[in-house]
C-alpha positions as CSV (number, residue, x, y, z in Angstrom):
1,M,-25.8,-64.0,28.1
2,R,-26.2,-60.4,27.8
3,P,-25.6,-58.2,30.8
4,D,-28.5,-56.1,32.0
5,F,-28.0,-52.4,31.5
6,N,-30.1,-49.8,33.1
7,N,-31.0,-47.2,30.4
8,S,-30.7,-44.3,32.9
9,E,-27.1,-45.3,33.7
10,V,-26.1,-45.4,30.0
11,L,-27.7,-42.0,29.5
12,K,-25.9,-40.5,32.5
13,E,-22.6,-41.8,31.1
14,M,-23.3,-40.4,27.7
15,R,-24.2,-37.0,29.1
16,L,-21.1,-37.0,31.3
17,S,-18.8,-37.9,28.3
18,K,-20.5,-35.0,26.3
19,I,-19.9,-32.6,29.2
20,I,-16.3,-33.6,29.4
21,L,-15.8,-33.2,25.7
22,V,-17.4,-29.7,25.7
23,L,-15.2,-28.7,28.7
24,A,-12.1,-29.9,26.9
25,I,-13.0,-28.0,23.7
26,L,-14.0,-24.7,25.4
27,P,-10.4,-23.6,26.3
28,M,-9.3,-24.2,22.7
29,M,-12.2,-22.2,21.3
30,A,-11.4,-19.3,23.7
31,G,-8.0,-19.0,22.1
32,C,-9.6,-18.5,18.7
33,N,-11.7,-15.5,19.8
34,Q,-9.1,-12.8,19.4
35,T,-10.1,-9.1,19.2
36,I,-8.3,-6.4,17.3
37,P,-6.8,-3.8,19.5
38,K,-8.4,-0.4,19.2
39,S,-5.0,1.2,18.4
40,A,-4.6,-1.0,15.3
41,L,-7.4,0.8,13.6
42,Q,-6.2,4.3,14.4
43,L,-4.1,6.4,12.1
44,S,-0.9,7.8,13.5
45,P,-0.3,11.6,13.4
46,E,2.4,11.0,10.8
47,S,0.0,9.2,8.5
48,M,-2.5,12.1,8.6
49,E,0.4,14.5,7.8
50,L,1.3,12.3,4.8
51,R,-2.3,12.2,3.6
52,Q,-2.5,16.0,3.7
53,L,0.8,16.2,1.7
54,Q,-0.7,13.8,-0.9
55,T,-4.1,15.4,-1.3
56,R,-5.3,18.7,-2.8
57,S,-8.8,20.1,-3.4
58,F,-9.8,21.6,-6.7
59,D,-12.8,23.8,-7.5
60,T,-14.1,21.5,-10.2
61,S,-16.7,18.8,-10.3
62,N,-15.2,17.4,-13.6
63,E,-13.2,14.4,-12.3
64,K,-12.4,13.3,-15.8
65,K,-10.7,16.6,-16.8
66,L,-8.8,16.6,-13.5
67,L,-7.5,13.1,-14.0
68,T,-6.6,13.9,-17.6
69,A,-4.5,16.9,-16.4
70,G,-3.0,14.6,-13.7
71,A,-2.1,12.0,-16.3
72,S,-0.5,14.7,-18.5
73,V,1.6,15.9,-15.5
74,L,2.8,12.4,-14.9
75,Q,3.8,12.0,-18.5
76,D,5.7,15.3,-18.4
77,L,7.5,13.9,-15.4
78,G,8.6,10.8,-17.4
79,Y,5.8,8.3,-16.3
80,S,4.0,5.9,-18.6
81,I,0.3,5.5,-17.9
82,D,-0.2,1.8,-17.0
83,E,-3.8,1.8,-16.0
84,S,-6.6,4.3,-16.5
85,E,-10.1,4.0,-15.2
86,T,-11.4,7.5,-15.3
87,A,-15.0,6.3,-14.6
88,L,-13.7,5.1,-11.2
89,G,-11.4,8.1,-10.7
90,V,-8.1,6.1,-10.8
91,I,-4.9,6.4,-12.9
92,V,-1.7,4.5,-12.3
93,G,1.6,5.3,-14.0
94,S,5.2,4.1,-13.6
95,K,8.8,4.8,-14.7
96,D,11.9,2.7,-14.6
97,R,15.1,4.3,-13.2
98,D,18.6,3.3,-12.2
99,A,18.9,2.6,-8.5
100,T,22.7,2.3,-8.2
101,E,24.1,4.1,-5.2
102,A,27.8,5.0,-4.9
103,G,27.9,4.0,-1.2
104,Q,26.7,0.5,-2.0
105,V,29.1,0.1,-4.8
106,A,32.0,1.2,-2.6
107,A,30.9,-1.2,0.2
108,A,30.7,-4.1,-2.3
109,V,34.2,-3.4,-3.6
110,L,35.5,-3.2,-0.1
111,V,33.9,-6.5,0.9
112,A,35.2,-8.2,-2.2
113,A,38.7,-6.8,-1.6
114,L,38.6,-8.3,1.9
115,G,37.7,-11.7,0.5
116,G,34.0,-11.5,1.4
117,G,32.9,-12.4,-2.1
118,A,30.3,-10.7,-4.3
119,M,27.7,-8.6,-2.6
120,A,24.4,-7.6,-4.1
121,I,23.8,-3.9,-4.8
122,D,20.7,-2.1,-5.8
123,K,20.4,-1.9,-9.6
124,N,17.0,-1.0,-11.0
125,Q,13.9,0.6,-9.6
126,K,10.3,1.1,-10.7
127,I,8.6,4.2,-9.4
128,R,4.8,4.0,-9.4
129,A,2.4,6.9,-9.1
130,S,-1.3,6.5,-8.3
131,L,-3.9,9.2,-8.8
132,I,-7.3,8.9,-7.1
133,T,-10.1,11.4,-7.2
134,N,-13.0,11.9,-4.8
135,K,-15.9,14.3,-5.4
136,T,-16.9,16.6,-2.5
137,K,-19.6,19.2,-2.1
138,K,-17.2,21.9,-2.9
139,G,-15.3,20.3,-5.8
140,T,-12.9,17.3,-6.2
141,N,-10.1,16.0,-4.1
142,L,-7.1,14.4,-5.8
143,R,-4.7,12.2,-4.0
144,V,-1.4,11.1,-5.5
145,T,0.9,8.5,-4.0
146,F,4.4,7.5,-5.0
147,Q,6.0,4.2,-4.3
148,R,9.2,2.4,-5.5
149,I,10.3,-1.1,-5.9
150,V,14.0,-1.7,-6.1
151,W,15.8,-4.8,-7.5
152,N,19.3,-5.8,-6.7
153,S,22.1,-7.1,-9.0
154,Y,20.8,-10.6,-8.5
155,G,17.3,-9.7,-9.7
156,Q,15.8,-9.9,-6.2
157,V,13.5,-7.3,-4.7
158,S,15.6,-5.5,-2.1
159,K,13.2,-2.6,-1.2
160,T,9.6,-1.7,-1.5
161,Q,8.7,1.7,0.0
162,S,6.5,4.6,-0.1
163,I,8.1,7.8,-1.2
164,E,7.4,10.5,1.3
165,Q,9.6,13.5,0.4
166,P,7.5,16.6,0.4
167,E,9.3,18.1,-2.6
168,I,8.0,15.4,-4.9
169,Y,4.4,16.1,-3.9
170,Q,4.9,19.8,-4.1
171,E,6.4,19.6,-7.6
172,F,3.5,17.4,-8.8
173,F,0.8,19.7,-7.4
174,E,2.4,22.9,-8.6
175,K,2.5,21.4,-12.2
176,L,-1.1,20.1,-11.8
177,S,-2.4,23.4,-10.6
178,K,-0.8,25.2,-13.6
179,A,-2.3,22.6,-15.9
180,V,-5.8,22.9,-14.4
181,F,-5.6,26.7,-14.5
182,L,-4.5,26.7,-18.1
183,D,-7.2,24.2,-19.0
184,A,-9.9,26.1,-17.2
185,H,-8.9,29.3,-19.0
186,E,-8.4,27.4,-22.3
187,I,-4.9,28.9,-22.7
């Protein structure tokens, strides 16, 4: 024989089990709703200073000529042009250099002499430069950034960093200003 169930009791139990299930899931879902802190989206004063160091304005609306002059300056500084998309206002160049530092070599020799075994030292580096242009009402802004990737004697990446020395940016922009001036006056 079949027991006699009251439909309203079954419905009440089903509703109660659904409510319990929802109440159990709500705390888990609350953990998923994370917000980004406002400070995460704000630039630090140092980053604004760096951006000013990396950017110059030029009184020209011809982005292509400005990028061409920038590419020439990079080549004069020993860079090879890796990517060039003048229609988008982007040029990327790189150069390979030795990254050996006397202090690391001395430390490696000392560690080996004390029986510590072989120690990895920085060996090679690739320095990358990126040029990006942006048209403004008064002309064109050009931003250059320099980064380096360093590999150690085991072939592992030991450093990736932005290069932030003001002298490097000043040298680049001095040469670029001369190139743009000479090009504008067709000298």
